[in-house]
N, C-alpha and C positions, 0 to 999 in steps of 0.2 A: 438413383445411385450411379455415380460416374465410375467407369472402368479405365479411364485414361490416366497413365502414370503422370503424377504432378510433382512428386517430391520423394526423395529417399531420406528417411528419418533414421538417425543412428544414435543410440545410447552406448557410448564406448567407455567402459570402466576400466578398472585396474586389472580385472581377471576375466572379463567377458565382453562380448560385442553383441548387440541386438540391433537388427536392421529391419525396417519395414518400408515397403514401397507403398506410398499412399496416393490416393486420388485427391482432387482439390477439396472434396467434402470430407476428407480424413478417413475414407474407407480404406481398409487394409487390403491391398491387392496381392501382396506376397510378403513373406517373412523369412528371415534367415538369422540363425543364432550360432555363436561359436565361443570357444574358450580363449580366443585370441585377443586378450585384453591388452592394455597399454604395455604391461611388463613383458609381453610375449613377442611384440612385433617390432621393437626398436631396430634390430639388426636387418630385418627384411624390408622395412620401410612402411609407413602408414598408408601411403597412397597405393602401393603395390597390393597390400592386404585388402584395403577397401575395394579397389577395382576388381580384385578377384571375387569378392562376395557379390558385388554388383553384377559381374558377369554371370555368376551362377543363377541370378534371377533375371538375366537378360534385360537389365535396365538400360534404356537408350542413353546415348552419350550426352543428349541435351537436357537430361533430368538433373536438377541441382541436388546437393546434399547439405543437410543441416545436422550438426553433431553436437551433442551435449556430453558431459562427463569428463573423465580424466584425460582424454585426448587433448584437452585444452590446458592441462597442468604444465608446470615448469619442465617436467620430465616427459611430456607428451609430444604431440605432433607440432602444434604451434601454441604458445602460451596465450590464453584468451583473457587473462586478468580476472578481477573481481569487481562486483558492484558492492559498495559499502551499505550496510544496514543503518537506518531503515531504507529499504529498497523496494521499488515497484517491480515485480517480476514481469510485468508487461513491457518493461524496457530492455529485457535481455536480448531481444532480436535486434533492436536498434543499436545495441552495443556489441554486436557480434564481431568477430575477427575473421576476415576472409583469408583462406589459405592461399599463399602466393604460388605461382608457377604450376598450377594444375590445369589439365585440359578442360575439366568441367568446373562449374562454380561450386565451391565448397566453403561453408562457413562453420565456425565453432563458437558456441555460446559461452558467455562468461559465467563464473560461479558467483557466490555471495560470500561476504566476509563480515565478521564481527571484530572490529579492531580494538576491542577493550584491552588495555594493558594487563589486566588481571586475569581475564578469561577469554582470550582470543579464540575465534572459531572460524571454520571455513566449510563450504559445501560446493560440490560440483556434480551436476546431474539432477540433484533433488530440486533445484530451483526451477527446472523445466517441468518436472512433475507437478510442482506447486502451481505453476502457471496453468497447466491443464486442470488440476484439481480445483483451483479457485473459480473456474467457470461453473462448477457445481455449487460453490459456496460463496456467492458474490458478496455476502455481507461480512465475510471473514470467519475465521475459525481457528481452533488449535489443532494442529496436525501432528500425528505420530507417523513416522516413516521408518519402519524397521529395516534392518540390513546389517551388514558387517559392522558399519558404524551408523547406529540409529540416530535419526534427527527428530527433535521436538521443536516445532515451529509455531510461533504466534503471528497471526496475520490480521490486518484490518483491511477488508476488501482484498485487493491484489498487492498490498504493501506488507512486506515482511518486516515486522518491528523487532524481531530477535529470534534466535534459535540456539539450541544446545545439542551437542553431539555426545553420544554414549557408545563406547566401544564394546557393546554387549556381544555381538556376533563374533568378533575377533577373539574376545576373551573366552567364549565358549569353545571355539576351535582350539585355542592354545591350551586351556585347562584340561579339556577332555583328551587331547592328543599328545601333550608334551609335559605333563606333570605326573605325579604319582597317581592321580585319579584316572589316568589312562588304563590302569589295571582294574578299575572299578566301573568304567563306563563303556568298555569295549573300544576305547580309542576314538570315539565320535560316532556319528551316524544320525539317522532320522530320529526325531522326537515326536511321540504321539501326544497331541494336545489333550486327548481324552484320558490319558493315564492319570489316576488320582495323585501320583507323586508330583506331577507338574503343577497342579493347582495348589498343593500344600507348599511346594517350593515358592510359588508366587506369593502366597500369603506371608510366609516367613521372610522373604526378601523385601516385601513391601512394608510390613509392620515392624521388622527389626533389621534394617539394613546394616546397622553397626555390628551385627553378629554374622554377617555373610561369610567372612573368611573362616569362622569357626564352623558354620554349617557346611561349608565345602569339605572340610576334613571329615566331618561326620559321615560323608558318603563312603569314605574308605573304611571307617570304623564300622559302619552299618553292614558293609559287605562281609567284613571279617567276623563280626559277632552275631549278625542276624541273617546272613545270606541274602542281603539285598541284591537284586539282579542288576545286570548291566543296563537293561532297558529302564528299570525303575530309577536307577541312579542318574542316568542320562536325562531323563525327564525332570527329575528334581533339580539337577544342576541347571538346566535351562530355565526352570521356574524361578530358582533363586536369583539368577542373573537378571532376568526380565523383571522380576518383582523389585529388585534393588534399583533398576532403571526407572520403574514407575514411581518409586519413592523419590528418587532424585529429581524426577520431572514434576513432582508436586501433585501427583494424582491423589485426591482425597475423596473421590466418589461423588456422584450426582451430576458431574459435568459431561457434556457431549464432546467426544473426541473424533475427529475425522481421521480414520485409519487408512493410509495410502499404502496398500500392500496387495500381494497376490500369493496364491499357493500356500505352502506350509507355513511361511511366516505370518500370513494373514490369519490362519487358523490359531496359531500360538498366541499372537497378540490380541486377537479378538477374545479368546478365552481369558487371557490374563487381565485385560482391561475390564471385562465383565466381572471377574472375580473381585476386582477392586472397586466395584460399584459404578464404573463409568458407563455412559451410554455411547454406543459405537455407531458411527456413520461410515460405512465402508465405501472406499473409492478404489477401483481397480488400478494398480500401479502402471500396468502396461497401457491402458487406455489414457491415463493421465499424461504419461510422457509423450504418447503419440499426439494428443491434442496440444500439449505444450510446444512440441517441436513445430507443429503446423502453424500455431499462432505466432511463434517467434519468427518463422520464415516470412509470414505475411507482414509483420512489423518491419523486418529487415528490408523487404522489397519496397515498402512505402517510404521508409527513411532514405533508401538509396535513390528512389525516384525524385524525392524532394530535393536531395542534394544536387542531383544533376540539373534540376530546373533552376536552382539558384547559382 
């Protein structure tokens, strides 16, 4: 196991930043996380914020940085563009955008796009997780990637043939915190995947998604008429939304789903998928993005070297 710093790997999203100092064999030497996402740093400057975090970890000036996520969006640091599907995630490193005018070498990886005129879709950050996850599933798989905006991805080997985004996490936050249901859910908070109300919500959302908005209001009525608790209602709300997502994703039971997640979301989606009859192959999201960032950097270096030789 190497202990020499080789690469600073960064997943920089809308609301958070995750940074790992990695060795050449992808061993995590140090880690730093903050809530300084893209939307929080525009006034202070991306380079200033990044160098502050690198300084906290005492990262040498000659260690390069590879970034995925919303830092490469139109409103981010430098726009990194998109690769159109079908797309080989193995090509994201070769298609990276170098940040100009920085003291150290910094690259930002592109996202993926579905340019359908009827159902356009985009992702940033998940493509890098997919690159890392595909190393565990070289034959290809169907991936579930929970989050604020959950992604469902179909892959053949390392090639993404298509994907769909579901705004499940954002809807949960909005409904529990900014609608009449805030009075019945406690305004948000953690959800216990073991709560029976979660599983019943999943079943109802999955089997009868057309009634989801009716079932949502029943949370309010259940509190008024039957003293349903905030915890129970919050669990059922989460289950209804996730179950509706699984219905939209076409889960019918019996298939194997690669679940790229960690922490509370991993527990919720594992229970939900199992409730709907799916077989779950778990892949840790942090490990996937670390491996993906490392592989993308290797590809970038190889491509850059070949360009110089020609």
